N, CA, C, O and the ligand as a Tripos MOL2 file, in Angstrom:
@<TRIPOS>MOLECULE
protein
  181   179    46     0     0
PROTEIN
NO_CHARGES

@<TRIPOS>ATOM
      1 N           4.8210    8.0860   -3.9730 N.3       1 MET1
      2 CA          3.6440    7.8860   -3.3190 C.3       1 MET1
      3 C           3.9920    7.3010   -1.7450 C.2       1 MET1
      4 O           5.0890    6.8740   -1.3850 O.2       1 MET1
      5 N           3.0080    7.3790   -1.0790 N.am      2 LYS2
      6 CA          3.2890    6.9990    0.3280 C.3       2 LYS2
      7 C           2.6420    5.6490    0.6720 C.2       2 LYS2
      8 O           1.4960    5.3300    0.3550 O.2       2 LYS2
      9 N           3.4680    4.9350    1.3220 N.am      3 ASP3
     10 CA          3.0440    3.6740    1.7710 C.3       3 ASP3
     11 C           2.0120    3.8980    2.9200 C.2       3 ASP3
     12 O           2.3240    4.4300    3.9850 O.2       3 ASP3
     13 N           0.6600    3.4160    2.5990 N.am      4 PRO4
     14 CA         -0.3660    3.8330    3.5100 C.3       4 PRO4
     15 C          -0.2490    3.0540    5.0030 C.2       4 PRO4
     16 O          -0.8550    3.4340    6.0050 O.2       4 PRO4
     17 N           0.4950    2.0910    4.9580 N.am      5 VAL5
     18 CA          0.6080    1.3080    6.2190 C.3       5 VAL5
     19 C           1.7010    1.9480    7.1560 C.2       5 VAL5
     20 O           1.4310    2.1970    8.3300 O.2       5 VAL5
     21 N           2.9550    2.2110    6.6080 N.am      6 CYS6
     22 CA          3.9480    2.7060    7.5970 C.3       6 CYS6
     23 C           4.2620    4.2250    7.3180 C.2       6 CYS6
     24 O           4.9930    4.9000    8.0430 O.2       6 CYS6
     25 N           3.6860    4.6420    6.2940 N.am      7 LYS7
     26 CA          3.7440    6.0240    5.9490 C.3       7 LYS7
     27 C           5.1190    6.4850    5.4650 C.2       7 LYS7
     28 O           5.4520    7.6670    5.5460 O.2       7 LYS7
     29 N           5.9450    5.4990    4.9410 N.am      8 MET8
     30 CA          7.1330    5.8550    4.3080 C.3       8 MET8
     31 C           6.8500    6.0830    2.8590 C.2       8 MET8
     32 O           5.9330    5.5480    2.2370 O.2       8 MET8
     33 N           7.7920    6.9930    2.3420 N.am      9 GLU9
     34 CA          7.7540    7.4310    0.9900 C.3       9 GLU9
     35 C           8.3730    6.4790    0.1570 C.2       9 GLU9
     36 O           9.5540    6.1680    0.3110 O.2       9 GLU9
     37 N           7.4850    5.8840   -0.9160 N.am     10 VAL10
     38 CA          7.9870    4.8430   -1.6660 C.3      10 VAL10
     39 C           7.8860    5.2230   -3.2160 C.2      10 VAL10
     40 O           7.0960    6.0650   -3.6430 O.2      10 VAL10
     41 N           8.6700    4.5910   -3.9070 N.am     11 ASP11
     42 CA          8.5690    4.7670   -5.3770 C.3      11 ASP11
     43 C           7.6910    3.7000   -5.9670 C.2      11 ASP11
     44 O           7.7610    2.5260   -5.6040 O.2      11 ASP11
     45 N           6.8950    4.1220   -6.8500 N.am     12 GLU12
     46 CA          5.8570    3.1750   -7.4140 C.3      12 GLU12
     47 C           6.4400    2.0490   -8.2100 C.2      12 GLU12
     48 O           5.8100    1.0400   -8.5280 O.2      12 GLU12
     49 N           7.6800    2.2930   -8.5070 N.am     13 SER13
     50 CA          8.4900    1.1790   -9.4280 C.3      13 SER13
     51 C           8.9880    0.1910   -8.4450 C.2      13 SER13
     52 O           9.7710   -0.6340   -8.9170 O.2      13 SER13
     53 N           8.7270    0.0910   -7.2510 N.am     14 SER14
     54 CA          9.0100   -0.9400   -6.3050 C.3      14 SER14
     55 C           8.1830   -2.1230   -6.7010 C.2      14 SER14
     56 O           8.5220   -3.2520   -6.3480 O.2      14 SER14
     57 N           7.1110   -1.9070   -7.4210 N.am     15 GLY15
     58 CA          6.2220   -3.1670   -7.9470 C.3      15 GLY15
     59 C           5.3580   -3.6470   -6.8780 C.2      15 GLY15
     60 O           4.4970   -4.4900   -7.1270 O.2      15 GLY15
     61 N           5.5230   -3.1700   -5.6940 N.am     16 ILE16
     62 CA          4.7040   -3.8180   -4.6540 C.3      16 ILE16
     63 C           3.3440   -2.9220   -4.5510 C.2      16 ILE16
     64 O           3.2320   -1.9500   -3.8040 O.2      16 ILE16
     65 N           2.4020   -3.3740   -5.3630 N.am     17 VAL17
     66 CA          1.1420   -2.4510   -5.3860 C.3      17 VAL17
     67 C          -0.0630   -3.1190   -5.2300 C.2      17 VAL17
     68 O          -0.1190   -4.3110   -5.5330 O.2      17 VAL17
     69 N          -1.0750   -2.5110   -4.7870 N.am     18 SER18
     70 CA         -2.3120   -3.1780   -4.5640 C.3      18 SER18
     71 C          -3.4660   -2.2260   -5.0960 C.2      18 SER18
     72 O          -3.3050   -1.0140   -4.9470 O.2      18 SER18
     73 N          -4.4780   -2.6390   -5.6330 N.am     19 GLU19
     74 CA         -5.5030   -1.8200   -5.9540 C.3      19 GLU19
     75 C          -6.8600   -2.1720   -5.0910 C.2      19 GLU19
     76 O          -7.3100   -3.3100   -4.9610 O.2      19 GLU19
     77 N          -7.3910   -1.0500   -4.5620 N.am     20 TYR20
     78 CA         -8.4960   -1.1180   -3.7170 C.3      20 TYR20
     79 C          -9.5560    0.0300   -3.9960 C.2      20 TYR20
     80 O          -9.3100    1.2250   -3.8380 O.2      20 TYR20
     81 N         -10.7550   -0.4810   -4.4260 N.am     21 LYS21
     82 CA        -11.7910    0.5140   -4.8310 C.3      21 LYS21
     83 C         -11.3710    1.3660   -5.9290 C.2      21 LYS21
     84 O         -11.7860    2.5250   -5.9260 O.2      21 LYS21
     85 N         -10.5690    0.9510   -6.9220 N.am     22 GLY22
     86 CA        -10.0740    1.7560   -8.0440 C.3      22 GLY22
     87 C          -8.9640    2.6050   -7.6570 C.2      22 GLY22
     88 O          -8.6510    3.4900   -8.4530 O.2      22 GLY22
     89 N          -8.3810    2.5020   -6.6850 N.am     23 LYS23
     90 CA         -7.1450    3.3850   -6.3770 C.3      23 LYS23
     91 C          -6.0050    2.3630   -6.1970 C.2      23 LYS23
     92 O          -6.1780    1.1990   -5.8370 O.2      23 LYS23
     93 N          -4.7490    2.9670   -6.5080 N.am     24 ARG24
     94 CA         -3.4770    2.2380   -6.3700 C.3      24 ARG24
     95 C          -2.8720    2.7040   -5.1920 C.2      24 ARG24
     96 O          -2.9090    3.8740   -4.8130 O.2      24 ARG24
     97 N          -2.2320    1.6310   -4.5320 N.am     25 TYR25
     98 CA         -1.5380    1.8900   -3.2660 C.3      25 TYR25
     99 C          -0.1400    1.2870   -3.4820 C.2      25 TYR25
    100 O          -0.0400    0.2160   -4.0790 O.2      25 TYR25
    101 N           0.8840    1.8990   -3.0440 N.am     26 VAL26
    102 CA          2.1520    1.2500   -3.1380 C.3      26 VAL26
    103 C           2.8310    1.1480   -1.8170 C.2      26 VAL26
    104 O           2.7170    1.9900   -0.9270 O.2      26 VAL26
    105 N           3.5840    0.0040   -1.7420 N.am     27 PHE27
    106 CA          4.1470   -0.4380   -0.4810 C.3      27 PHE27
    107 C           5.6240   -0.5540   -0.4890 C.2      27 PHE27
    108 O           6.1700   -0.8380   -1.5540 O.2      27 PHE27
    109 N           6.3660   -0.3560    0.6310 N.am     28 CYS28
    110 CA          7.7520   -0.6250    0.8230 C.3      28 CYS28
    111 C           8.1840   -1.9180    0.7860 C.2      28 CYS28
    112 O           9.3160   -2.2080    0.4000 O.2      28 CYS28
    113 N           7.1890   -2.9150    1.2420 N.am     29 SER29
    114 CA          7.5490   -4.1240    1.4550 C.3      29 SER29
    115 C           6.3910   -5.2330    1.3190 C.2      29 SER29
    116 O           5.2270   -4.8520    1.4360 O.2      29 SER29
    117 N           6.6260   -6.3850    1.1130 N.am     30 LYS30
    118 CA          5.4220   -7.3490    1.0340 C.3      30 LYS30
    119 C           4.7060   -7.4540    2.2840 C.2      30 LYS30
    120 O           3.5370   -7.8370    2.2530 O.2      30 LYS30
    121 N           5.2650   -7.1580    3.3880 N.am     31 ALA31
    122 CA          4.6920   -7.2290    4.6740 C.3      31 ALA31
    123 C           3.6460   -6.1200    4.8590 C.2      31 ALA31
    124 O           2.5740   -6.3140    5.4340 O.2      31 ALA31
    125 N           4.0360   -4.9210    4.3230 N.am     32 CYS32
    126 CA          3.0900   -3.9190    4.4230 C.3      32 CYS32
    127 C           1.8130   -4.0530    3.4400 C.2      32 CYS32
    128 O           0.6760   -3.6590    3.7000 O.2      32 CYS32
    129 N           2.2290   -4.6690    2.3000 N.am     33 LYS33
    130 CA          1.0730   -4.8340    1.4060 C.3      33 LYS33
    131 C           0.1020   -6.0130    2.0420 C.2      33 LYS33
    132 O          -1.1200   -5.9050    1.9420 O.2      33 LYS33
    133 N           0.6360   -6.9990    2.6170 N.am     34 GLU34
    134 CA         -0.1940   -8.0010    3.3580 C.3      34 GLU34
    135 C          -1.0510   -7.5250    4.4700 C.2      34 GLU34
    136 O          -2.2130   -7.8680    4.6880 O.2      34 GLU34
    137 N          -0.2920   -6.6490    5.1780 N.am     35 THR35
    138 CA         -1.1890   -5.9250    6.2560 C.3      35 THR35
    139 C          -2.2400   -5.0810    5.6330 C.2      35 THR35
    140 O          -3.3840   -5.1100    6.0870 O.2      35 THR35
    141 N          -1.9440   -4.3770    4.6830 N.am     36 PHE36
    142 CA         -3.1310   -3.4730    3.8310 C.3      36 PHE36
    143 C          -4.3120   -4.5250    3.3110 C.2      36 PHE36
    144 O          -5.5230   -4.3680    3.4660 O.2      36 PHE36
    145 N          -3.6730   -5.5900    2.6830 N.am     37 ASP37
    146 CA         -4.7460   -6.5120    1.9290 C.3      37 ASP37
    147 C          -5.6290   -7.1970    3.0470 C.2      37 ASP37
    148 O          -6.7570   -7.6140    2.7830 O.2      37 ASP37
    149 N          -5.1160   -7.2870    4.2060 N.am     38 ARG38
    150 CA         -5.9510   -7.9140    5.1880 C.3      38 ARG38
    151 C          -7.1360   -6.9370    5.7120 C.2      38 ARG38
    152 O          -8.2830   -7.3050    5.9620 O.2      38 ARG38
    153 N          -6.6670   -5.7170    5.8180 N.am     39 ASN39
    154 CA         -7.6080   -4.7610    6.3270 C.3      39 ASN39
    155 C          -7.6540   -3.4760    5.6500 C.2      39 ASN39
    156 O          -7.3190   -2.4890    6.3040 O.2      39 ASN39
    157 N          -8.0080   -3.3370    4.4690 N.am     40 PRO40
    158 CA         -7.7200   -2.3390    3.4090 C.3      40 PRO40
    159 C          -8.5670   -1.0490    4.0530 C.2      40 PRO40
    160 O          -8.0870    0.0850    4.0450 O.2      40 PRO40
    161 N          -9.6370   -1.2980    4.5090 N.am     41 ASP41
    162 CA        -10.4380   -0.0950    5.0280 C.3      41 ASP41
    163 C          -9.6990    0.7760    6.0300 C.2      41 ASP41
    164 O          -9.7830    2.0040    6.0410 O.2      41 ASP41
    165 N          -8.9400    0.0230    6.9050 N.am     42 LYS42
    166 CA         -8.2310    0.6930    7.8730 C.3      42 LYS42
    167 C          -7.1350    1.6420    7.3280 C.2      42 LYS42
    168 O          -6.6700    2.5520    8.0140 O.2      42 LYS42
    169 N          -6.7590    1.3880    6.0920 N.am     43 TYR43
    170 CA         -5.5800    2.1540    5.6930 C.3      43 TYR43
    171 C          -5.9420    3.0410    4.3720 C.2      43 TYR43
    172 O          -5.3160    4.0610    4.0820 O.2      43 TYR43
    173 N          -7.0160    2.5330    3.6200 N.am     44 ALA44
    174 CA         -7.2580    3.4280    2.4080 C.3      44 ALA44
    175 C          -7.9230    4.7260    2.8600 C.2      44 ALA44
    176 O          -8.6790    4.7690    3.8310 O.2      44 ALA44
    177 N          -7.6180    5.7420    2.1350 N.am     45 LYS45
    178 CA         -8.2770    7.0440    2.4500 C.3      45 LYS45
    179 C          -8.9570    7.4940    1.2210 C.2      45 LYS45
    180 O          -9.5830    8.5540    1.2150 O.2      45 LYS45
    181 ZN          5.7950    0.0520    4.5360 Zn       46 ZN46
@<TRIPOS>BOND
     1     1     2 1
     2     2     3 1
     3     3     4 2
     4     3     5 am
     5     5     6 1
     6     6     7 1
     7     7     8 2
     8     7     9 am
     9     9    10 1
    10    10    11 1
    11    11    12 2
    12    11    13 am
    13    13    14 1
    14    14    15 1
    15    15    16 2
    16    15    17 am
    17    17    18 1
    18    18    19 1
    19    19    20 2
    20    19    21 am
    21    21    22 1
    22    22    23 1
    23    23    24 2
    24    23    25 am
    25    25    26 1
    26    26    27 1
    27    27    28 2
    28    27    29 am
    29    29    30 1
    30    30    31 1
    31    31    32 2
    32    31    33 am
    33    33    34 1
    34    34    35 1
    35    35    36 2
    36    35    37 am
    37    37    38 1
    38    38    39 1
    39    39    40 2
    40    39    41 am
    41    41    42 1
    42    42    43 1
    43    43    44 2
    44    43    45 am
    45    45    46 1
    46    46    47 1
    47    47    48 2
    48    47    49 am
    49    49    50 1
    50    50    51 1
    51    51    52 2
    52    51    53 am
    53    53    54 1
    54    54    55 1
    55    55    56 2
    56    55    57 am
    57    57    58 1
    58    58    59 1
    59    59    60 2
    60    59    61 am
    61    61    62 1
    62    62    63 1
    63    63    64 2
    64    63    65 am
    65    65    66 1
    66    66    67 1
    67    67    68 2
    68    67    69 am
    69    69    70 1
    70    70    71 1
    71    71    72 2
    72    71    73 am
    73    73    74 1
    74    74    75 1
    75    75    76 2
    76    75    77 am
    77    77    78 1
    78    78    79 1
    79    79    80 2
    80    79    81 am
    81    81    82 1
    82    82    83 1
    83    83    84 2
    84    83    85 am
    85    85    86 1
    86    86    87 1
    87    87    88 2
    88    87    89 am
    89    89    90 1
    90    90    91 1
    91    91    92 2
    92    91    93 am
    93    93    94 1
    94    94    95 1
    95    95    96 2
    96    95    97 am
    97    97    98 1
    98    98    99 1
    99    99   100 2
   100    99   101 am
   101   101   102 1
   102   102   103 1
   103   103   104 2
   104   103   105 am
   105   105   106 1
   106   106   107 1
   107   107   108 2
   108   107   109 am
   109   109   110 1
   110   110   111 1
   111   111   112 2
   112   111   113 am
   113   113   114 1
   114   114   115 1
   115   115   116 2
   116   115   117 am
   117   117   118 1
   118   118   119 1
   119   119   120 2
   120   119   121 am
   121   121   122 1
   122   122   123 1
   123   123   124 2
   124   123   125 am
   125   125   126 1
   126   126   127 1
   127   127   128 2
   128   127   129 am
   129   129   130 1
   130   130   131 1
   131   131   132 2
   132   131   133 am
   133   133   134 1
   134   134   135 1
   135   135   136 2
   136   135   137 am
   137   137   138 1
   138   138   139 1
   139   139   140 2
   140   139   141 am
   141   141   142 1
   142   142   143 1
   143   143   144 2
   144   143   145 am
   145   145   146 1
   146   146   147 1
   147   147   148 2
   148   147   149 am
   149   149   150 1
   150   150   151 1
   151   151   152 2
   152   151   153 am
   153   153   154 1
   154   154   155 1
   155   155   156 2
   156   155   157 am
   157   157   158 1
   158   158   159 1
   159   159   160 2
   160   159   161 am
   161   161   162 1
   162   162   163 1
   163   163   164 2
   164   163   165 am
   165   165   166 1
   166   166   167 1
   167   167   168 2
   168   167   169 am
   169   169   170 1
   170   170   171 1
   171   171   172 2
   172   171   173 am
   173   173   174 1
   174   174   175 1
   175   175   176 2
   176   175   177 am
   177   177   178 1
   178   178   179 1
   179   179   180 2
@<TRIPOS>SUBSTRUCTURE
     1 MET1         2 RESIDUE 1 A MET
     2 LYS2         6 RESIDUE 1 A LYS
     3 ASP3        10 RESIDUE 1 A ASP
     4 PRO4        14 RESIDUE 1 A PRO
     5 VAL5        18 RESIDUE 1 A VAL
     6 CYS6        22 RESIDUE 1 A CYS
     7 LYS7        26 RESIDUE 1 A LYS
     8 MET8        30 RESIDUE 1 A MET
     9 GLU9        34 RESIDUE 1 A GLU
    10 VAL10       38 RESIDUE 1 A VAL
    11 ASP11       42 RESIDUE 1 A ASP
    12 GLU12       46 RESIDUE 1 A GLU
    13 SER13       50 RESIDUE 1 A SER
    14 SER14       54 RESIDUE 1 A SER
    15 GLY15       58 RESIDUE 1 A GLY
    16 ILE16       62 RESIDUE 1 A ILE
    17 VAL17       66 RESIDUE 1 A VAL
    18 SER18       70 RESIDUE 1 A SER
    19 GLU19       74 RESIDUE 1 A GLU
    20 TYR20       78 RESIDUE 1 A TYR
    21 LYS21       82 RESIDUE 1 A LYS
    22 GLY22       86 RESIDUE 1 A GLY
    23 LYS23       90 RESIDUE 1 A LYS
    24 ARG24       94 RESIDUE 1 A ARG
    25 TYR25       98 RESIDUE 1 A TYR
    26 VAL26      102 RESIDUE 1 A VAL
    27 PHE27      106 RESIDUE 1 A PHE
    28 CYS28      110 RESIDUE 1 A CYS
    29 SER29      114 RESIDUE 1 A SER
    30 LYS30      118 RESIDUE 1 A LYS
    31 ALA31      122 RESIDUE 1 A ALA
    32 CYS32      126 RESIDUE 1 A CYS
    33 LYS33      130 RESIDUE 1 A LYS
    34 GLU34      134 RESIDUE 1 A GLU
    35 THR35      138 RESIDUE 1 A THR
    36 PHE36      142 RESIDUE 1 A PHE
    37 ASP37      146 RESIDUE 1 A ASP
    38 ARG38      150 RESIDUE 1 A ARG
    39 ASN39      154 RESIDUE 1 A ASN
    40 PRO40      158 RESIDUE 1 A PRO
    41 ASP41      162 RESIDUE 1 A ASP
    42 LYS42      166 RESIDUE 1 A LYS
    43 TYR43      170 RESIDUE 1 A TYR
    44 ALA44      174 RESIDUE 1 A ALA
    45 LYS45      178 RESIDUE 1 A LYS
    46 ZN46       181 GROUP 0 **** ****
């Protein structure tokens, strides 16, 4: 899956995931997750 914040290819088993409007998003780092959580509409497609 793709990290929606930095566009890096990440494995879902990284465990850093967020759910938004019923979709799962996976992140390369906590920093990217926090950026997403702060402004999900900007990154969720
Ligand atoms: Zn990232």
